[in-house]
C-alpha positions in Angstrom: 189.1 42.2 127.8 185.6 43.6 128.3 184.7 47.1 127.1 181.4 48.9 127.5 180.5 51.8 125.4 178.0 53.8 127.4 179.0 56.6 129.8 175.6 57.1 131.5 174.5 55.4 134.8 176.4 52.1 134.3 175.1 50.8 137.6 171.5 50.7 136.4 170.1 47.1 136.4 168.5 45.4 133.4 166.0 42.6 133.4 166.7 41.0 130.1 169.3 40.9 127.3 170.3 39.4 124.1 173.7 37.8 123.8 175.9 36.2 121.3 178.1 33.3 122.3 180.9 31.8 120.3 182.2 28.2 120.5 185.3 28.4 118.3 188.2 30.7 117.4 187.5 33.6 115.1 187.9 33.0 111.3 186.3 36.2 110.1 183.0 37.6 108.9 181.9 39.2 105.7 178.9 40.2 103.6 178.6 40.6 99.9 180.1 43.8 98.3 176.8 44.6 96.8 175.0 44.6 100.1 177.7 46.5 101.9 177.9 49.2 99.2 174.2 49.9 99.4 173.8 49.6 103.1 176.7 51.9 104.0 176.1 54.6 101.4 175.2 57.1 104.1 176.7 55.5 107.2 180.4 54.6 107.1 182.1 53.0 110.1 184.9 54.7 112.0 186.2 51.2 112.8 185.1 47.6 112.4 186.5 44.6 114.2 185.6 40.8 114.0 185.4 39.6 117.6 184.6 35.9 117.0 183.2 33.5 114.4 180.3 35.2 112.6 180.3 38.4 114.8 181.7 41.8 113.8 181.4 45.0 115.9 181.6 48.5 114.4 181.3 52.1 115.5 179.6 54.8 113.4 179.0 58.5 113.9 175.7 59.8 112.6 175.0 63.5 112.0 171.6 64.9 112.9 171.9 68.5 112.1 174.5 69.9 114.6 174.1 66.8 116.8 176.6 63.9 116.5 175.8 60.5 117.9 177.9 57.5 118.4 176.2 54.3 117.1 177.6 50.9 118.0 176.6 47.9 115.9 177.2 44.1 116.3 176.5 42.1 113.2 175.8 38.4 113.7 175.8 35.8 110.9 173.4 33.1 111.9 174.6 30.8 109.1 177.8 30.4 111.1 177.4 27.3 113.3 179.6 28.8 116.0 177.6 32.0 116.6 174.5 31.7 118.8 172.0 34.2 120.2 170.7 33.3 123.6 168.7 35.1 126.3 170.1 35.9 129.7 167.8 37.0 132.5 168.3 37.7 136.2 171.0 36.0 138.1 171.2 32.2 137.7 168.1 32.3 135.6 165.9 33.9 138.4 163.8 36.7 137.0 163.6 38.9 140.1 167.3 38.8 140.8 168.5 41.7 138.7 171.8 41.8 136.9 173.8 44.4 134.9 174.6 43.9 131.3 178.3 43.6 132.2 177.5 41.1 134.9 175.5 39.0 132.4 178.3 39.1 129.8 181.0 38.1 132.3 179.0 35.3 133.8 178.0 33.8 130.4 181.3 34.5 128.6 179.2 36.2 125.8 181.3 38.0 123.2 178.7 40.8 122.8 175.7 41.7 124.9 173.0 44.4 124.9 170.0 45.2 127.0 166.6 44.2 125.6 163.2 44.2 127.3 161.4 47.0 129.2 160.8 46.7 132.9 159.2 48.6 135.8 161.9 50.6 137.7 159.8 50.6 140.8 158.5 47.0 140.4 160.1 43.6 140.5 162.4 44.4 137.6 161.1 41.5 135.4 160.7 41.9 131.7 157.4 43.1 130.3 157.8 41.0 127.2 158.4 37.3 126.7 161.3 35.1 127.5 161.6 31.8 125.5 164.7 29.8 126.4 165.5 26.5 124.6 161.9 26.5 123.4 160.3 26.9 126.9 158.2 29.9 127.9 159.9 31.3 131.0 157.9 34.5 130.9 154.7 35.0 128.8 154.4 37.6 126.1 153.1 41.0 127.4 151.4 43.6 125.2 150.0 41.5 122.3 150.4 44.2 119.7 154.1 44.6 120.4 156.6 42.7 118.3 159.2 40.3 119.6 162.7 39.3 118.4 163.4 35.6 118.3 165.4 32.8 116.7 163.8 29.6 115.4 164.9 26.0 115.9 166.6 26.2 112.4 168.6 29.4 113.4 166.4 31.9 111.5 165.8 35.3 113.1 162.3 36.6 113.2 160.4 39.7 114.4 156.7 39.2 115.0 153.9 39.6 117.6 153.5 36.6 119.9 150.3 35.4 121.5 150.0 33.2 124.6 147.5 30.5 125.4 147.1 28.6 128.7 144.5 26.8 130.7 143.9 25.8 134.3 141.8 22.7 134.9 140.1 21.8 138.2 139.3 18.3 139.5 135.7 18.7 138.5 136.7 19.4 134.9 136.1 23.2 135.1 138.6 25.3 133.3 139.8 28.9 133.4 142.2 30.7 131.0 145.7 31.2 132.3 146.5 34.9 131.8 150.3 34.6 132.0 153.5 33.1 133.4 155.9 34.9 135.6 154.5 38.4 134.9 154.2 41.4 137.1 151.2 43.6 136.3 151.5 46.0 133.4 149.4 48.2 131.1 148.1 45.8 128.4 147.1 48.7 126.2 143.8 47.0 125.4 141.5 49.2 127.6 142.2 47.4 130.9 144.0 49.2 133.6 146.0 46.2 134.6 147.0 43.0 132.9 146.2 41.0 136.1 142.6 42.0 136.7 140.3 39.0 136.8 143.2 36.8 135.7 145.1 33.7 136.9 148.9 34.0 136.6 151.4 31.2 137.2 154.6 31.9 139.1 157.3 29.2 138.8 160.7 28.9 140.5 162.2 31.0 137.7 160.2 33.9 139.1 162.1 33.8 142.4 162.0 32.3 145.9 158.6 33.9 146.9 155.3 34.4 145.1 153.7 37.6 143.7 151.5 38.3 146.7 150.0 41.8 146.6 152.3 42.8 143.8 154.2 45.2 146.1 151.0 47.1 146.9 149.2 46.8 143.6 146.4 44.6 144.8 144.2 44.5 147.9 142.6 41.1 147.4 143.9 38.0 145.7 144.2 34.2 146.1 147.3 32.1 145.8 147.3 28.3 145.4 150.6 26.7 146.3 151.0 23.6 144.1 153.6 21.0 144.8 154.0 17.7 142.9 150.8 18.4 141.0 148.6 18.9 144.0 147.3 21.8 146.0 149.4 22.1 149.2 147.9 25.4 150.5 145.3 28.0 149.7 146.1 31.5 150.7 143.6 34.4 150.5 145.2 37.9 150.6 148.2 36.8 152.6 151.9 37.9 152.3 154.0 36.3 149.5 154.9 32.6 150.2 157.7 30.3 149.1 157.4 28.8 145.6 158.1 25.0 145.8 161.1 23.9 143.8 159.0 21.1 142.3 155.9 23.2 141.8 154.4 26.6 141.3 152.0 29.2 142.7 148.7 30.1 140.9 147.8 33.7 141.7 144.2 34.8 141.1 142.4 38.1 141.1 138.7 38.9 140.9 137.0 36.2 138.8 140.2 34.3 138.7 140.4 34.3 142.4 136.8 33.1 142.7 137.5 30.2 140.3 140.5 29.1 142.5 138.5 29.3 145.7 135.4 27.6 144.2 137.0 24.7 142.3 140.0 23.7 144.4 140.7 22.4 147.8 143.9 21.3 149.7 145.1 18.0 148.2 143.2 18.6 144.9 145.1 17.7 141.6 145.9 20.7 139.4 146.4 20.6 135.6 148.0 23.6 133.9 148.9 23.8 130.2 150.5 26.8 128.5 152.6 27.8 125.5 152.5 30.1 122.6 149.3 29.9 120.6 149.3 26.8 118.3 149.2 28.8 115.0 152.3 30.7 116.2 154.1 27.6 117.1 153.5 26.0 113.8 154.6 29.0 111.7 157.4 30.1 114.0 159.0 27.3 116.0 160.9 29.5 118.4 164.0 28.4 120.3 164.7 31.8 121.7 162.7 35.0 122.1 163.3 38.2 124.1 162.3 41.9 124.0 159.1 43.5 123.0 158.1 46.9 121.7 157.0 48.7 118.5 158.3 48.2 115.0 160.9 50.7 113.7 161.6 49.3 110.3 159.5 47.0 108.1 160.5 45.7 104.6 163.6 47.9 104.6 161.7 51.2 105.3 161.1 53.3 108.4 157.6 53.0 109.8 158.0 56.5 111.4 157.6 55.1 114.9 156.0 57.2 117.6 155.4 56.1 121.2 155.0 58.9 123.8 155.6 56.4 126.6 159.3 56.3 125.6 159.6 60.0 124.7 160.1 59.0 121.0 160.5 62.6 119.9 163.5 63.3 122.2 167.1 62.3 121.5 167.9 59.5 124.0 170.2 56.6 124.3 168.4 53.8 122.5 168.8 50.1 121.7 167.3 48.2 118.8 167.6 44.8 117.1 167.2 44.3 113.3 167.2 41.4 110.9 167.6 40.9 107.2 164.9 39.5 104.9 166.3 36.0 105.0 166.5 35.9 108.8 170.2 34.9 108.7 171.7 38.2 109.7 171.1 40.1 113.0 172.1 43.7 114.0 172.3 44.7 117.6 172.4 48.5 117.7 173.0 50.9 120.5 172.9 54.7 120.0 174.8 56.6 122.8 173.8 59.7 124.7 176.8 60.7 126.8 177.0 62.9 129.9 179.8 65.0 128.3 177.5 65.9 125.3 179.9 64.4 122.7 177.2 61.9 121.7 173.7 63.2 121.5 171.4 60.2 121.3 168.6 59.7 118.8 164.8 60.0 118.5 162.9 56.9 117.7 162.4 57.9 114.0 166.1 58.7 113.8 167.0 55.2 115.2 164.8 53.8 112.4 166.7 55.8 109.8 170.0 54.5 111.2 168.8 50.9 110.9 167.6 51.6 107.3 171.1 52.9 106.5 172.6 49.7 107.8 170.5 47.7 105.5 168.1 46.2 108.0 164.9 44.7 106.7 162.9 44.6 109.9 163.6 46.0 113.3 162.0 46.7 116.7 162.8 49.1 119.5 164.2 47.8 122.8 164.5 49.5 126.2 166.5 52.8 126.0 167.5 55.8 128.1 169.6 54.7 131.1 169.2 51.0 130.2 170.9 51.2 126.8 174.2 49.3 127.0 176.5 47.3 124.9 179.3 45.2 126.2 181.9 43.7 123.9 184.6 41.1 124.5 187.3 42.2 122.1 190.0 40.0 120.7 
């Protein structure tokens, strides 16, 4: 049986989510009495239920003055070999084919699922942050100062900023930095008005059936190189979106990036593209999975008093967050509800940080909130 806990706008589509899958029958979950006593001193559950190996879901009610808020928490024990956190995105792994959290949970048979990354409601609906799936970059990191949740190859949860590095090489040996992979334009918060200005961005079949084109009206001039089997099949200057070859990709260029593509490539030319997380990041954090990206809420067990006007951090809203313990072996997926009937009043961003501190979280980041905040649970 699937139960979702949010009353608002269930039909809203999400671009990305974190899920927990189980591979064996439930045998229980527990944490030490010392940890539970300290973590729950100011936040006691109304009910708590193990739903699979290493996964327990609980409901809390938090008081903020006269406002009461339902908080739903999934605790995941990553030391349990049968509990696994994986990213789900789009339908059938296609980023531009949106899917609800419930749809993701049902198609993947996840035992618990929440929304994760931010996305443009009026855009393509693709995540602004990174997607790393089975160690491969499916979507490049976005705002470099935002933190990302991930799980390493040795099943250790981490929260850290991720940096991307890529390069396009032409037949004459000239190179140009690759600005991203499968990204629609966004505010990079570094003084530029758009992440794609003067950039080259790669769009693979994971993006969808057709290329980026004018970005749904965002760009008036651009160049697209259709690459198939490692060679340029077509060069398109400011034309409508085109099909992405199943055995290739499209290089999209703007400004100086477009000039490089036009100057150094021709139909039939070989194309070399390399990209990954920056080498120092790969060495220190060998990520198997990464999703979601936004500001820190908790660091070293203390609230960082988070403020971001872009997400109305001072107003009580439905919000989603993910937290980890100091060892990286425990993960909390947390959703605070704001219901249409007023029985659950939501939280501000600083209040969400306080909830996470009460739970015993060591480090946490904010995820997409408002109408996107959802939790789906497959109960026993």
